[in-house]
N, C-alpha and C positions, 0 to 999 in steps of 0.2 A: 407326606402331604396331608394336611388336616382337611377333614371333610367339613363343608359348610353346613350349618344347621338349616334345615328346611322349616320355615315357619308354618304352623298349622292354623294360624289365626287369619281370618278373612278369606276371601275367595268365594267360589261358587258353593252354593248350598247343596249338600248331598242328603241331608236328613231334614225332615220338616217337624218342628215342634211348635204347636200352636200356642197362642197366648194363654188359653185356659190351662193347658198342661204346665206351662212355665209358672203361672200363678200358683197352681197347686203344689208344684215342687218347692217354690219359695216359701209357701205357707208351712209345708212339712218341715223344711229346713230351719225356719225361723220362729214358728209359733206353736207347732204341735208339741204338747207336753211330753210325749214319749219319744217321738222321732227326732225332734230338734236337738236335744242334748247329744244324741249319738251322732247325728250328721255333723253338728258343729265341731265335735271332737275330731272326727275324721278329716273334715275340711282344714282345720287348724294344723293338724299333723302333716297333711299332704302339702299345704302351702308352705310349711316350714322346710320340707324336704325336697320339693320339686320346683323346677323353674317353670315359667309360663308355658313354654312349648311342651314340656313334659306333662303339665296339668291338662293341656288341650289334648294331647295324645291319650291320656288316661280317660278323659271324658268321652272321646270318640270311641275308644275300645269298649268302654262300659255300655255305651249306647248300642254299638254293634252286637255285643253279646246279649243284651236285652232283646234286641230285634230277632236274634237267631234262636233264643231259648223259647221253649214252649210256655204258654201262659198257664200259670198254676191257679 
């Protein structure tokens, strides 16, 4: 019996990311001369290898790990 994939997209919010944080993330990913090339390379590789649900899982796990790790 095949397991049905549980979609990670949509539904109730469990993490709050404000507009200013999102804008800064987009700026780093798209405009920053040092961070953007690195981030874009990783995004391209991940989008080539993972499906949408897997990308969502990765994003959630990274957010959780960032929340749980001490601020340096």
